[in-house]
C-alpha positions in Angstrom: -20.2 4.8 -64.2 -23.4 3.3 -65.5 -24.3 0.7 -62.8 -25.9 -1.5 -65.5 -22.6 -2.1 -67.2 -19.8 -4.5 -66.2 -17.8 -3.3 -63.1 -14.1 -3.7 -63.9 -11.7 -4.7 -61.2 -7.9 -5.2 -61.7 -8.1 -8.9 -62.3 -11.7 -9.5 -63.4 -14.9 -7.9 -64.5 -18.4 -8.4 -63.0 -21.5 -7.9 -65.1 -24.4 -6.8 -62.9 -27.3 -5.8 -65.3 -29.4 -8.8 -64.2 -28.8 -8.4 -60.4 -31.1 -6.5 -58.1 -28.2 -5.5 -55.9 -25.2 -3.9 -57.7 -21.6 -4.0 -56.6 -21.3 -2.1 -53.3 -18.7 -1.2 -50.7 -20.0 -3.9 -48.2 -19.3 -6.8 -50.5 -15.9 -5.5 -51.6 -15.0 -4.9 -47.9 -15.9 -8.4 -47.0 -14.1 -10.0 -50.0 -10.9 -8.1 -49.1 -11.2 -8.5 -45.3 -12.1 -12.2 -44.9 -9.1 -14.1 -43.6 -7.4 -16.7 -45.7 -4.5 -17.1 -43.2 -5.7 -20.7 -42.6 -5.2 -21.5 -46.3 -8.8 -22.7 -46.9 -9.2 -25.7 -49.2 -12.9 -25.0 -49.7 -14.9 -21.7 -49.6 -18.7 -21.1 -49.6 -20.3 -17.7 -50.5 -23.9 -17.7 -49.2 -26.2 -15.3 -51.2 -23.6 -14.7 -53.9 -25.4 -12.1 -56.0 -23.0 -11.1 -58.8 -20.4 -13.4 -57.4 -18.0 -10.6 -56.6 -17.0 -11.9 -53.1 -16.3 -15.4 -54.4 -14.3 -13.9 -57.3 -12.2 -11.8 -54.9 -11.5 -14.9 -52.8 -10.5 -16.9 -55.9 -8.0 -14.1 -56.7 -6.7 -13.9 -53.1 -6.5 -17.6 -52.2 -5.4 -21.0 -53.5 -8.7 -22.6 -52.4 -9.5 -25.5 -54.8 -13.3 -25.4 -54.2 -15.1 -22.1 -54.2 -18.9 -22.7 -54.2 -21.6 -20.1 -54.1 -25.4 -20.2 -53.5 -27.9 -17.8 -55.1 -31.7 -18.2 -54.9 -32.8 -15.4 -57.3 -32.9 -16.8 -60.8 -31.5 -13.8 -62.7 -28.7 -13.2 -60.2 -27.8 -16.9 -60.3 -27.5 -16.8 -64.1 -25.4 -13.7 -63.9 -23.1 -15.2 -61.2 -22.5 -18.3 -63.3 -21.6 -16.1 -66.3 -19.2 -14.0 -64.2 -17.6 -17.1 -62.9 -17.2 -18.6 -66.3 -15.7 -15.4 -67.7 -13.0 -15.3 -65.0 -9.5 -16.8 -64.9 -10.6 -19.1 -62.0 -13.6 -20.7 -63.7 -12.2 -24.2 -62.9 -12.5 -23.5 -59.1 -15.8 -21.6 -59.0 -19.3 -23.1 -59.0 -22.7 -21.6 -58.2 -25.8 -23.5 -57.0 -29.3 -22.2 -57.7 -30.8 -23.0 -54.4 -32.0 -21.6 -51.1 -29.7 -22.0 -48.1 -31.9 -24.5 -46.4 -32.2 -26.6 -49.6 -28.5 -26.5 -50.1 -27.7 -27.4 -46.5 -30.1 -30.4 -46.7 -28.3 -31.8 -49.7 -24.7 -31.1 -49.0 -22.7 -33.3 -46.7 -19.4 -31.6 -47.1 -18.2 -28.8 -44.9 -16.2 -25.7 -45.8 -13.1 -24.1 -44.3 -14.3 -20.6 -45.0 -17.9 -19.4 -45.3 -18.7 -15.8 -46.3 -22.0 -14.0 -46.6 -23.0 -10.4 -47.2 -26.6 -11.0 -46.0 -29.7 -8.9 -46.7 -30.5 -6.7 -43.7 -33.1 -4.0 -44.6 -35.9 -5.2 -42.4 -37.8 -1.9 -42.3 -41.5 -1.9 -43.3 -40.9 -0.1 -46.6 -40.4 -2.4 -49.6 -40.2 -1.5 -53.3 -42.4 -3.1 -56.0 -39.3 -4.8 -57.3 -39.6 -8.4 -55.9 -36.0 -9.4 -56.7 -34.6 -6.2 -55.2 -36.6 -6.9 -52.0 -35.3 -10.4 -51.9 -31.8 -9.2 -52.2 -32.2 -6.5 -49.5 -34.5 -7.6 -46.8 -33.8 -10.0 -43.9 -37.0 -12.0 -44.4 -35.3 -13.6 -47.5 -32.5 -14.9 -45.2 -33.1 -14.3 -41.5 -29.9 -14.0 -39.4 -31.0 -17.0 -37.3 -31.3 -19.2 -40.4 -28.0 -18.0 -41.8 -26.2 -18.9 -38.6 -28.0 -22.2 -38.1 -26.9 -23.5 -41.5 -23.5 -21.9 -41.4 -22.8 -23.8 -38.2 -23.9 -27.0 -40.0 -21.7 -26.3 -43.1 -18.6 -25.0 -41.4 -15.6 -27.3 -40.8 -14.4 -27.8 -37.3 -11.5 -25.4 -37.7 -13.2 -23.3 -40.2 -14.2 -19.6 -40.0 -17.3 -17.7 -41.0 -16.9 -14.0 -42.1 -19.8 -11.6 -42.6 -20.7 -7.9 -42.7 -23.8 -6.5 -40.9 -25.1 -3.1 -39.7 -23.7 -2.0 -36.4 -27.2 -1.8 -34.9 -27.6 -5.6 -35.2 -24.2 -6.3 -33.6 -25.4 -7.5 -30.2 -28.4 -9.5 -31.5 -26.2 -11.2 -34.2 -23.6 -12.2 -31.6 -26.3 -13.7 -29.4 -27.7 -15.7 -32.4 -24.2 -16.9 -33.2 -23.4 -18.0 -29.7 -26.6 -20.1 -29.7 -25.1 -22.0 -32.6 -21.7 -22.4 -30.9 -20.2 -19.8 -33.2 -17.8 -17.6 -31.2 -16.7 -14.1 -32.2 -13.0 -14.2 -33.0 -12.5 -10.8 -34.7 -14.5 -7.7 -35.4 -13.7 -4.5 -37.5 -16.0 -1.6 -36.9 -16.5 0.4 -40.1 -17.0 4.2 -40.3 -17.6 6.3 -43.4 -15.3 9.1 -42.0 -13.7 9.9 -38.6 -16.7 12.0 -37.5 -19.5 9.6 -38.6 -20.9 6.9 -36.4 -20.0 3.2 -36.8 -22.1 2.0 -39.7 -21.0 -1.6 -40.3 -19.3 -4.5 -38.5 -17.0 -7.0 -40.3 -17.2 -10.2 -38.2 -15.2 -13.4 -38.0 -16.6 -16.4 -36.1 -15.5 -20.0 -35.5 -16.1 -22.9 -33.1 -12.9 -22.0 -31.2 -13.6 -19.4 -28.5 -11.2 -16.5 -28.2 -10.9 -15.2 -24.7 -10.5 -11.7 -26.1 -11.7 -11.3 -29.7 -9.5 -9.1 -31.8 -11.1 -5.7 -32.3 -10.2 -2.7 -34.6 -11.7 0.1 -36.5 -11.7 1.0 -40.2 -12.5 4.5 -41.5 -13.1 4.7 -45.3 -12.7 8.3 -46.2 -10.9 11.4 -44.9 -13.4 13.5 -46.9 -15.6 12.8 -49.9 -13.8 10.5 -52.4 -10.5 10.8 -50.5 -9.8 7.5 -49.0 -7.8 6.6 -45.9 -4.5 4.7 -46.2 -6.0 1.7 -44.3 -8.9 1.4 -46.7 -6.7 1.8 -49.8 -4.4 -0.9 -48.4 -7.3 -3.3 -47.9 -8.8 -2.9 -51.4 -5.8 -1.9 -53.6 -5.5 -5.3 -55.2 -9.1 -4.9 -56.6 -10.1 -1.4 -57.4 -8.6 0.0 -60.6 -7.9 3.5 -59.1 -6.5 2.5 -55.8 
């Protein structure tokens, strides 16, 4: 499929030609995995990009307020268009702002906050500024993300994110410094023989004595998906 064209899900489509970062497994995993068992009234997607995670949560939940923040101008405009084209446009709203600007202005808190943050902090960067902004942690450092998430999260709310496994310990330490306690983690592997690549994490102000831990393997072999992965994303991907 041409990545510049709209990506079609079962219940909505996502245009992505103006976004530096296209639809990827990480965002879809987070949108499908994030818990809605607490029936959130309000949701916030930090660094929305195309808006896919917010759209998935609009499909999955009855949340009346689903807000998103996107700092990059082209991605913001695309996110707004994707929201308006969906069946849930009355519940979705995107702000063109940085996280610190948004946090300084907003007094409300959210029951569910999600973020698929940038995390390529290696020295190499491309000449594409908007792609760099979408991919590198200096656009949204983990400490900044967690500081403002702690401010914007309701007392009983939860924060869900996806990060590389190599940052797991550091991210937990940053979270604890903001009184955000790990409640659940799913370690993600490409296949049964590959190392853990990603962590899906759930945090809240309520401390769990023993956080819930499990593992998700995506493929049995190339383009052949595990039953667990198919069950997680089957309401979204057309061919699942």
